[in-house]
C-alpha positions in Angstrom: -30.0 8.0 75.7 -31.7 4.7 74.9 -34.5 3.4 77.2 -34.3 -0.1 75.9 -32.1 -3.2 76.2 -31.2 -5.1 73.1 -29.8 -8.6 73.3 -28.5 -10.1 70.0 -28.3 -13.7 68.9 -26.4 -14.7 65.8 -27.0 -17.9 63.8 -23.8 -18.7 61.9 -25.5 -21.2 59.6 -27.9 -18.6 58.1 -26.1 -15.4 59.0 -29.3 -14.3 60.8 -29.6 -11.9 63.7 -32.4 -12.4 66.3 -33.1 -9.6 68.8 -34.8 -9.5 72.2 -35.9 -5.9 72.9 -36.9 -5.1 76.4 -37.7 -2.3 78.8 -35.2 -2.6 81.7 -37.7 -0.9 84.1 -40.8 -3.0 83.4 -39.2 -6.2 81.9 -41.7 -6.0 78.9 -40.2 -7.6 75.8 -40.5 -8.7 72.2 -38.5 -11.1 70.1 -37.7 -10.2 66.5 -36.9 -12.8 63.8 -36.2 -16.0 65.8 -34.5 -19.0 64.1 -35.5 -22.6 64.0 -32.4 -24.7 63.2 -32.7 -26.8 60.1 -30.1 -29.1 58.5 -31.0 -30.1 54.9 -28.7 -33.1 55.3 -31.2 -35.6 56.7 -33.9 -32.9 56.9 -33.4 -32.4 60.6 -35.0 -29.7 62.7 -33.6 -28.7 66.1 -34.2 -25.9 68.6 -30.7 -24.9 69.8 -31.1 -21.3 68.5 -34.6 -21.0 70.0 -33.5 -22.4 73.3 -30.7 -19.7 73.6 -33.4 -17.0 73.3 -35.7 -18.7 75.8 -33.0 -19.1 78.3 -32.1 -15.4 78.1 -35.8 -14.3 78.4 -36.4 -16.5 81.5 -33.0 -15.7 83.1 -33.8 -12.0 82.8 -37.4 -12.5 84.0 -38.8 -10.8 80.9 -42.5 -10.5 80.0 -42.7 -11.5 76.4 -45.6 -10.0 74.5 -44.8 -10.5 70.8 -42.7 -12.5 68.3 -42.3 -10.0 65.5 -41.4 -11.2 62.0 -39.9 -8.5 59.7 -41.1 -10.6 56.7 -41.5 -14.2 55.5 -37.8 -15.3 55.5 -36.4 -17.2 52.5 -33.2 -18.4 54.2 -34.2 -19.8 57.6 -37.2 -21.4 59.3 -38.9 -19.3 62.0 -39.2 -20.7 65.5 -42.1 -18.3 66.3 -44.6 -21.0 67.2 -42.4 -22.5 69.8 -42.7 -19.4 71.9 -46.5 -20.0 72.3 -45.8 -23.1 74.3 -43.2 -21.6 76.7 -44.9 -18.2 77.0 -48.7 -18.4 77.0 -50.4 -15.4 75.6 -47.5 -14.4 73.3 -48.6 -13.3 69.8 -46.9 -13.9 66.5 -47.2 -10.8 64.3 -46.3 -9.8 60.8 -47.3 -7.2 58.2 -50.8 -7.5 56.9 -49.2 -7.6 53.4 -48.2 -11.2 54.2 -51.4 -12.0 52.3 -49.7 -11.0 49.0 -46.8 -13.3 49.8 -49.1 -16.2 50.7 -51.1 -15.8 47.5 -47.9 -15.9 45.4 -46.4 -18.9 47.1 -49.7 -20.8 47.4 -49.4 -21.1 43.6 -45.7 -21.9 43.7 -46.3 -24.8 46.0 -49.7 -25.7 44.5 -51.2 -25.8 48.0 -54.8 -26.9 48.3 -57.7 -25.0 49.7 -56.8 -26.0 53.3 -54.2 -23.2 53.1 -56.0 -19.9 53.2 -54.0 -16.9 52.0 -55.7 -14.4 54.3 -53.1 -14.2 57.1 -55.2 -16.0 59.6 -52.2 -18.3 60.5 -50.7 -15.3 62.4 -52.1 -13.9 65.7 -51.7 -10.3 64.6 -51.5 -8.6 61.2 -49.8 -5.2 61.4 -50.9 -2.3 59.3 -48.3 0.1 57.8 -47.4 2.8 60.4 -49.4 1.1 63.1 -48.0 1.5 66.7 -48.0 -1.7 68.7 -48.1 -1.6 72.5 -46.1 -4.4 74.2 -46.5 -3.4 77.9 -44.4 -0.3 78.2 -42.8 -0.7 74.8 -44.1 1.3 71.8 -43.3 -0.3 68.4 -44.0 1.6 65.2 -44.2 -0.5 62.0 -42.5 1.3 59.1 -43.2 -0.2 55.7 -40.0 -1.1 53.8 -41.3 -3.6 51.1 -39.3 -4.5 48.0 -37.3 -7.5 49.2 -40.8 -9.0 49.7 -44.1 -7.2 49.7 -44.5 -7.8 53.5 -41.3 -6.3 54.8 -41.6 -4.1 57.8 -38.9 -2.2 59.8 -39.7 -2.0 63.5 -39.0 1.3 65.2 -38.5 1.0 69.0 -37.3 4.0 71.0 -34.0 5.1 69.2 -33.6 1.8 67.3 -34.6 0.3 63.9 -34.8 -3.4 63.2 -34.6 -3.5 59.4 -34.8 -7.2 58.6 -33.6 -7.8 55.0 -34.4 -4.3 53.7 -31.2 -2.6 54.8 -27.9 -4.2 55.8 -24.6 -2.9 57.1 -23.2 -0.1 54.9 -20.4 -2.3 53.5 -23.0 -4.8 52.2 -25.9 -2.7 51.0 -29.6 -3.8 50.8 -31.7 -6.8 50.4 -32.2 -8.5 47.0 -35.4 -7.8 45.1 -35.7 -10.7 42.7 -38.0 -12.9 44.8 -41.6 -13.2 43.5 -43.4 -9.9 43.9 -40.1 -8.2 44.9 -39.4 -4.8 43.5 -36.2 -2.7 43.6 -38.0 0.6 43.0 -40.4 0.0 45.9 -37.5 -0.8 48.2 -35.7 2.4 47.3 -38.8 4.5 48.0 -39.5 2.8 51.3 -36.0 3.3 52.6 -35.7 6.9 51.5 -39.1 7.8 52.8 -39.3 5.9 56.1 -35.7 5.3 57.1 -33.4 7.9 55.7 -35.9 10.6 56.8 -35.1 9.7 60.5 -32.5 11.5 62.6 -28.9 10.5 61.7 -28.3 9.2 65.2 -31.1 6.6 64.9 -29.6 3.2 65.5 -30.0 0.5 62.9 -29.9 -3.2 63.7 -29.8 -5.4 60.6 -31.4 -8.8 60.0 -28.3 -10.5 58.5 -24.6 -9.9 58.4 -22.7 -11.7 55.7 -19.3 -10.4 56.9 -17.9 -9.3 53.5 -14.2 -9.7 53.1 -14.2 -12.0 56.1 -14.5 -9.1 58.6 -15.8 -9.7 62.1 -19.5 -9.8 62.8 -21.3 -6.4 62.8 -25.0 -5.8 63.1 -25.4 -2.2 64.4 -25.0 1.0 62.6 -26.8 4.3 62.3 -29.0 6.1 59.8 -26.3 8.7 59.3 -23.7 6.0 58.4 -26.1 4.3 56.0 -26.9 7.6 54.2 -23.2 8.5 53.9 -21.6 5.1 53.3 -24.0 2.4 52.1 -22.3 1.0 49.1 -25.6 0.4 47.2 -27.9 3.1 48.5 -26.6 6.4 49.9 -28.9 9.3 50.6 -27.6 10.8 47.3 -28.2 7.7 45.2 -30.9 8.3 42.6 -33.8 6.0 42.2 -32.9 4.9 38.7 -29.2 4.3 39.7 -30.3 2.0 42.5 -32.9 0.1 40.5 -30.4 -0.5 37.7 -27.7 -1.7 40.1 -30.1 -3.9 42.1 -31.6 -5.5 39.1 -28.3 -6.2 37.5 -26.8 -7.6 40.8 -29.8 -9.8 41.5 -29.4 -11.5 38.1 -26.1 -12.9 39.3 -27.3 -14.2 42.7 -28.1 -17.9 43.3 -31.3 -18.7 45.2 -31.0 -19.1 49.0 -30.2 -22.7 49.9 -33.2 -23.1 52.1 -35.7 -21.0 50.1 -38.4 -23.6 49.6 -38.1 -25.2 53.0 -38.2 -21.8 54.7 -41.0 -20.1 52.9 -43.3 -23.1 53.1 -43.1 -22.9 56.9 -42.8 -19.1 57.2 -45.9 -18.2 55.2 -47.7 -20.5 57.6 -46.6 -18.4 60.6 -43.8 -20.8 61.6 -46.1 -23.9 61.7 -44.3 -27.0 60.6 -46.3 -29.1 58.1 -49.0 -31.2 59.8 -48.3 -34.8 60.6 -49.5 -37.3 58.1 -51.1 -40.7 58.7 -47.8 -42.3 59.5 -47.0 -39.6 62.2 -44.3 -37.9 60.1 -44.1 -34.4 58.6 -43.1 -33.7 55.0 -41.7 -30.5 53.4 -43.0 -29.8 49.9 -40.2 -28.7 47.5 -41.0 -27.9 43.9 -38.5 -28.9 41.2 -37.4 -26.4 38.6 -38.1 -28.4 35.5 -36.8 -26.5 32.4 -37.1 -29.2 29.7 -40.3 -30.9 28.5 -41.2 -34.0 30.4 
């Protein structure tokens, strides 16, 4: 029997699931992977998704301790920093391996020395297998890199929050073609740290793309994943998965908001600083393939 409450929020624009995990007895809580709404048409930011989470947390009288990022997302901006204003003392946390992601993308964006790739933008850097205490909640950080080097799965009570590492069984796993991604590493992390858990362990995914137009689904179990995941069953060999994943990834287009999202998310959800005219600007590289 589960000892936690899980409230789910779905952002249709980016297919993203945000979770509020709480202890019903003590009201201690964490938020996992919150969304900041961004419309590339007009480059407009809004906080509708964020406000839905805030309203729920306040309505339930929850004591929010952490905003937990499963990784630096490439498909949506994080609203993590907004929570610091509404909930003083809340900490924004991510894997300590975020430093690798920052180092890679500092070069991609040609960021100057004011951006330091040491993770200091986050309040808390989490080590692999570290157990975080959020009041009465105990949260174990399971490394599941491969989609990005900094991917963590959070294990809370009987539930896993897998981010982009593992999706619903009819969709598979996260892509591994982003800079510093690696299909073999993803396979090893899932097999070692997720598929080794009891079959009844619940799995809550970071996205649901509703293949075939089916209704939204975001909860499954380790047993289901091991038996039915179309890309990575328990019986799938490492070489089989790597070959499939690498071939599949070659056919995929880049996420629509990849450059907007990663610029903000490697900076812990901070929007770019205001410039002399009081406006903020996103830096988006152009993929130039011919000599200029």
